[in-house]
Short mmCIF file of the C-alpha atoms (twelve columns), coordinates in Angstrom:
data_MODEL
# 
_entry.id   MODEL 
# 
loop_
_atom_site.group_PDB 
_atom_site.id 
_atom_site.type_symbol 
_atom_site.label_atom_id 
_atom_site.label_alt_id 
_atom_site.label_comp_id 
_atom_site.label_asym_id 
_atom_site.label_seq_id 
_atom_site.Cartn_x 
_atom_site.Cartn_y 
_atom_site.Cartn_z 
_atom_site.pdbx_PDB_model_num 
ATOM 1  C CA . MET A 1  195.023 -30.607 9.203  1 
ATOM 2  C CA . ASN A 2  195.141 -34.118 7.789  1 
ATOM 3  C CA . LEU A 3  194.578 -36.545 10.658 1 
ATOM 4  C CA . ASP A 4  196.543 -39.225 8.831  1 
ATOM 5  C CA . GLN A 5  199.677 -37.136 9.424  1 
ATOM 6  C CA . ILE A 6  199.298 -37.212 13.194 1 
ATOM 7  C CA . LYS A 7  201.277 -39.892 15.033 1 
ATOM 8  C CA . ILE A 8  200.761 -40.731 18.715 1 
ATOM 9  C CA . ARG A 9  203.661 -42.254 20.598 1 
ATOM 10 C CA . THR A 10 205.065 -42.634 24.080 1 
ATOM 11 C CA . ILE A 11 206.895 -39.620 25.389 1 
ATOM 12 C CA . LYS A 12 210.713 -39.814 25.384 1 
ATOM 13 C CA . ARG A 13 213.452 -38.032 27.336 1 
ATOM 14 C CA . GLU A 14 214.494 -36.121 24.232 1 
ATOM 15 C CA . ASP A 15 210.991 -34.556 24.042 1 
ATOM 16 C CA . PHE A 16 211.617 -32.538 27.208 1 
ATOM 17 C CA . ASP A 17 212.743 -29.268 25.578 1 
ATOM 18 C CA . ALA A 18 209.899 -29.319 23.051 1 
ATOM 19 C CA . VAL A 19 207.307 -29.944 25.778 1 
ATOM 20 C CA . VAL A 20 208.674 -27.060 27.876 1 
ATOM 21 C CA . LYS A 21 208.621 -24.810 24.791 1 
ATOM 22 C CA . ILE A 22 204.990 -25.685 23.996 1 
ATOM 23 C CA . ASP A 23 204.012 -25.113 27.629 1 
ATOM 24 C CA . SER A 24 205.785 -21.753 27.615 1 
ATOM 25 C CA . SER A 25 203.949 -20.641 24.489 1 
ATOM 26 C CA . VAL A 26 200.594 -21.582 26.074 1 
ATOM 27 C CA . PHE A 27 201.142 -20.219 29.588 1 
ATOM 28 C CA . GLY A 28 203.630 -17.425 28.880 1 
ATOM 29 C CA . ALA A 29 206.210 -18.711 31.346 1 
ATOM 30 C CA . THR A 30 208.914 -21.357 31.233 1 
ATOM 31 C CA . ARG A 31 208.339 -24.105 33.837 1 
ATOM 32 C CA . PRO A 32 211.046 -26.740 33.332 1 
ATOM 33 C CA . GLU A 33 210.977 -27.723 37.028 1 
ATOM 34 C CA . TYR A 34 207.322 -28.742 36.680 1 
ATOM 35 C CA . TYR A 35 208.080 -31.004 33.722 1 
ATOM 36 C CA . GLU A 36 211.204 -32.485 35.297 1 
ATOM 37 C CA . GLY A 37 208.920 -34.146 37.837 1 
ATOM 38 C CA . LYS A 38 206.428 -35.222 35.194 1 
ATOM 39 C CA . PHE A 39 209.136 -36.715 33.012 1 
ATOM 40 C CA . PHE A 40 210.716 -38.497 35.981 1 
ATOM 41 C CA . CYS A 41 207.398 -40.117 36.854 1 
ATOM 42 C CA . SER A 42 206.654 -41.170 33.309 1 
ATOM 43 C CA . MET A 43 210.151 -42.565 32.707 1 
ATOM 44 C CA . GLU A 44 211.246 -44.002 36.048 1 
ATOM 45 C CA . VAL A 45 208.267 -44.825 38.237 1 
ATOM 46 C CA . LYS A 46 206.908 -48.172 37.107 1 
ATOM 47 C CA . ASP A 47 203.384 -47.811 38.469 1 
ATOM 48 C CA . GLN A 48 202.723 -44.497 36.669 1 
ATOM 49 C CA . MET A 49 200.856 -44.194 33.397 1 
ATOM 50 C CA . VAL A 50 203.189 -43.116 30.607 1 
ATOM 51 C CA . ALA A 51 202.072 -39.979 28.796 1 
ATOM 52 C CA . SER A 52 201.828 -39.818 25.049 1 
ATOM 53 C CA . ILE A 53 202.455 -36.983 22.625 1 
ATOM 54 C CA . SER A 54 201.202 -36.018 19.201 1 
ATOM 55 C CA . ILE A 55 203.589 -35.425 16.351 1 
ATOM 56 C CA . ILE A 56 202.933 -33.906 12.943 1 
ATOM 57 C CA . ASN A 57 205.634 -33.343 10.349 1 
ATOM 58 C CA . LEU A 58 208.240 -34.551 12.858 1 
ATOM 59 C CA . GLU A 59 207.334 -31.801 15.387 1 
ATOM 60 C CA . LEU A 60 205.442 -32.013 18.657 1 
ATOM 61 C CA . ILE A 61 202.030 -30.395 18.463 1 
ATOM 62 C CA . PRO A 62 200.071 -28.995 21.392 1 
# 
């Protein structure tokens, strides 16, 4: 993997489905309720640290 291709950015609402899909492939179960809370905190609660994600070739990577 070429590290120059990896981009780090702030997580966005439209990343939700991809994050749930990655989580499901790692843990073997879909847990959208868990990430709904995480996304709410990162998007709406001002005193929370905003998570970041890694992207390669325009796709989220675990």
